[in-house]
C-alpha positions in Angstrom: 26.2 79.0 11.3 27.7 75.8 9.7 26.2 73.9 6.9 25.0 71.0 9.1 22.8 73.1 11.3 21.2 74.8 8.3 20.6 71.4 6.8 19.0 70.3 10.0 16.7 73.3 10.1 15.6 72.7 6.5 14.8 69.0 7.3 12.9 69.9 10.5 10.7 72.4 8.6 10.1 69.9 5.8 9.1 67.2 8.3 6.5 69.6 9.9 5.1 70.6 6.5 4.9 66.9 5.4 3.0 65.8 8.6 0.5 68.7 8.3 -0.2 68.0 4.6 -0.5 64.2 5.2 -3.0 64.8 8.1 -5.1 67.1 5.9 -5.3 64.6 3.0 -6.2 61.7 5.4 -9.0 63.7 7.0 -10.6 64.2 3.6 -10.6 60.6 2.6 -11.5 59.2 6.0 -14.5 61.6 6.3 -15.8 60.3 3.0 -15.3 56.7 4.1 -16.9 57.2 7.5 -20.0 58.8 5.9 -20.3 55.8 3.6 -19.7 53.0 6.2 -20.9 54.5 9.5 -18.0 52.5 11.3 -17.1 53.8 14.7 -13.6 52.3 14.3 -13.3 54.3 11.2 -14.6 57.3 13.0 -11.9 56.8 15.6 -9.2 57.2 12.9 -11.0 60.3 11.5 -10.9 61.8 14.9 -7.3 60.9 15.3 -6.4 62.4 12.0 -8.2 65.6 12.8 -6.2 65.8 16.1 -3.1 64.9 14.1 -3.7 68.0 12.0 -4.0 70.2 15.0 -1.0 68.6 16.6 1.1 68.9 13.5 0.1 72.5 13.1 1.2 73.1 16.7 4.4 71.3 15.9 5.0 73.4 12.9 4.8 76.6 14.9 6.8 75.2 17.8 9.7 74.0 15.5 9.8 77.4 13.8 10.1 79.1 17.2 12.6 76.6 18.5 14.9 77.3 15.5 15.1 81.0 16.4 18.7 81.6 17.6 19.4 82.6 21.2 18.9 86.3 21.9 19.3 88.8 24.8 16.1 87.6 26.5 16.6 83.9 25.8 20.3 83.2 26.3 19.9 79.5 26.2 17.9 79.5 23.0 14.2 78.6 22.3 14.6 74.8 22.2 12.1 74.1 24.9 9.3 75.2 22.6 9.6 71.7 21.1 8.9 70.1 24.5 5.9 72.4 25.0 4.6 71.2 21.6 5.1 67.6 22.8 2.9 68.3 25.8 0.3 69.8 23.6 0.4 66.7 21.4 -0.1 64.5 24.4 -3.2 66.5 25.4 -4.6 66.2 21.9 -4.1 62.4 22.0 -5.7 62.0 25.5 -8.7 64.0 24.3 -9.2 61.8 21.2 -8.9 58.7 23.3 -11.5 59.9 25.7 -14.0 60.8 23.0 -13.4 57.5 21.3 -14.1 55.5 24.5 -17.4 57.3 24.8 -18.4 56.6 21.2 -17.3 52.9 21.5 -19.3 52.5 24.8 -22.4 53.9 23.1 -22.0 51.4 20.2 -21.5 48.5 22.7 -24.9 49.3 24.2 -26.6 50.0 20.9 -24.7 48.0 18.2 -25.0 49.2 14.6 -24.1 47.3 11.4 -21.2 48.4 9.2 -22.0 49.1 5.5 -19.7 49.4 2.5 -16.9 47.9 4.5 -14.8 47.6 1.3 -14.7 51.4 1.0 -13.3 51.7 4.5 -10.7 49.0 3.9 -9.5 50.8 0.8 -9.2 54.1 2.7 -7.2 52.3 5.5 -4.8 50.8 3.0 -4.2 54.2 1.5 -3.8 55.7 5.0 -1.2 53.0 5.9 0.9 53.7 2.8 0.8 57.5 3.3 1.6 57.2 7.0 4.5 54.7 6.3 6.1 57.2 4.0 5.7 60.0 6.5 7.0 58.0 9.5 10.1 56.9 7.4 10.9 60.5 6.6 10.3 61.7 10.2 12.6 59.0 11.7 15.3 60.0 9.3 14.9 63.7 10.3 14.8 62.9 14.0 17.9 60.7 13.8 19.9 63.4 12.0 18.6 66.4 14.0 17.8 65.0 17.4 14.5 67.0 17.4 12.1 66.1 20.3 9.1 67.6 18.4 9.8 65.5 15.3 10.4 62.4 17.4 7.1 62.9 19.3 5.2 63.4 16.0 6.8 60.3 14.5 5.8 58.3 17.6 2.3 59.5 17.2 2.0 58.6 13.6 3.7 55.2 14.3 0.7 54.5 16.6 -1.6 55.5 13.7 -0.1 52.6 11.6 -1.4 50.1 14.2 -4.7 51.9 14.5 -5.3 51.8 10.7 -4.4 48.1 10.6 -6.8 47.4 13.5 -9.6 49.2 11.7 -9.1 47.0 8.6 -9.5 43.9 10.9 -12.6 45.3 12.6 -14.2 46.2 9.3 -13.5 42.6 8.0 -15.0 41.1 11.1 -18.0 43.4 11.3 -18.9 43.3 7.6 -17.8 39.8 6.8 -19.1 37.9 9.9 -22.0 40.1 10.8 -20.5 40.6 14.3 -21.2 44.3 15.0 -19.5 44.3 18.4 -16.1 43.9 16.7 -16.2 47.5 15.6 -16.5 49.1 19.1 -14.2 46.5 20.7 -11.4 47.4 18.3 -12.2 51.1 18.9 -11.7 50.6 22.7 -8.3 48.9 22.0 -7.3 51.8 19.8 -8.2 54.3 22.5 -5.9 52.4 24.9 -3.1 52.6 22.4 -3.6 56.3 22.1 -3.4 56.7 25.9 -0.1 54.8 25.9 1.2 57.1 23.1 0.2 60.2 25.1 2.1 59.0 28.1 5.3 58.4 26.1 5.1 61.8 24.4 4.4 63.6 27.7 7.2 61.8 29.5 9.8 62.8 26.9 8.6 66.4 27.0 8.6 66.6 30.8 12.2 65.2 30.9 13.3 68.2 28.7 11.3 70.8 30.5 12.6 69.6 33.9 16.2 69.6 32.7 16.7 65.9 33.2 20.3 64.7 33.0 21.5 63.2 29.8 21.7 59.3 29.8 24.3 57.8 32.0 26.1 56.4 29.0 26.7 59.9 27.7 27.8 61.2 31.1 30.3 58.3 31.3 31.6 59.4 27.8 32.1 62.9 29.1 34.0 61.7 32.2 36.2 59.5 30.0 37.0 62.4 27.7 37.9 64.7 30.6 40.0 62.0 32.3 42.2 61.4 29.2 43.7 64.9 29.3 47.1 64.5 31.0 46.9 68.0 32.7 43.6 67.2 34.4 43.9 65.7 37.9 40.1 65.1 38.5 36.7 66.8 37.9 33.5 67.3 39.8 30.0 68.8 39.6 29.2 67.4 36.1 25.8 68.7 35.0 24.1 68.1 31.7 20.8 68.9 30.0 19.2 69.2 26.6 16.8 71.8 25.2 15.6 70.9 21.7 18.6 70.5 19.5 20.8 72.3 22.0 22.7 70.5 24.7 24.6 71.9 27.7 27.6 70.4 29.6 28.9 72.1 32.8 31.7 70.8 35.0 34.6 71.7 37.3 38.2 70.7 36.3 40.6 70.0 39.1 44.1 71.3 38.2 47.4 71.7 40.1 47.2 74.6 42.5 50.5 76.2 41.3 49.5 76.1 37.6 49.7 79.5 35.8 46.3 81.0 34.8 47.2 80.9 31.1 48.1 77.2 31.3 44.9 76.4 33.2 43.0 78.2 30.4 44.8 76.3 27.7 43.9 72.9 29.4 40.3 74.0 29.7 40.1 74.9 26.1 41.6 71.6 25.0 39.1 69.7 27.2 36.3 71.8 25.7 37.5 71.1 22.2 37.6 67.3 22.9 34.0 67.4 24.3 32.7 69.3 21.3 34.3 66.8 18.9 32.1 64.1 20.6 29.1 66.3 21.3 29.0 68.8 18.4 26.7 71.8 18.8 26.7 71.6 22.6 27.4 74.6 24.9 30.3 73.6 27.2 31.0 75.6 30.4 34.1 74.7 32.4 35.3 76.1 35.7 38.9 75.5 36.9 39.6 74.6 40.5 42.8 73.8 42.4 43.0 70.1 43.2 41.0 69.2 46.3 38.8 72.3 46.4 35.2 70.9 46.4 33.4 72.9 49.1 30.5 73.7 46.8 30.1 70.2 45.4 26.5 69.5 44.4 26.8 66.6 42.0 24.3 63.7 42.4 24.8 60.1 41.4 
């Protein structure tokens, strides 16, 4: 294993530890603030942080499993554990949004004043600063490692930033203007944002679990690399997918029919090397065909 993959594994583990620790700290401070203020909008962020902790713990376990190397029973590795964790996160977010809508609906019917709003505001400012630091670190890790689980967790915490800012506004309106409906109205808006986040996380996870093709721009780069080799006449049946940090490229090369086997093998190795230079860490599978042989072609546009 090269130094870069080891560094990626270390960063991914650090990101899961950081998110779990951040969620635990925010639960403690938000619980104290909610008890003091009675704000349903603040309760919404407490619920969200509680689910954040559960989702981050799930993420931690999934990332640890995804980093296990391929074995005899899992020849393609364990990368899809990250996508399963993403679906779990989406379920947590939907649950928190539904509970929040129920609480906000009750407060719309029976409004209650918000007390000690300044305590809640102070907690939200602290939450924003802590979440900003976490999201910054997660985005750096996701960019360097390509981890779906870390990306999903970062997207979730990015939504938390907007939630925390909204709670500050709702507390200012409810406590400063004496308009108690501001609190549940903002809570409803927060629930809507949580649902949007859940859909984004679930969509990314399902794309991986269903072996969705890589973006067309990447597929065009693969085609261009293959076409640049002077010994390759054409190619077909290009298939791509990703599983966690691992990517897979499969294709058929079309070579002259009278080419010696050793020469065909050399050309295939050179194409593979060129692809790995552009897509490091990928698993590349190449099959050599004589020019014009496409009876089993199954490529879709």
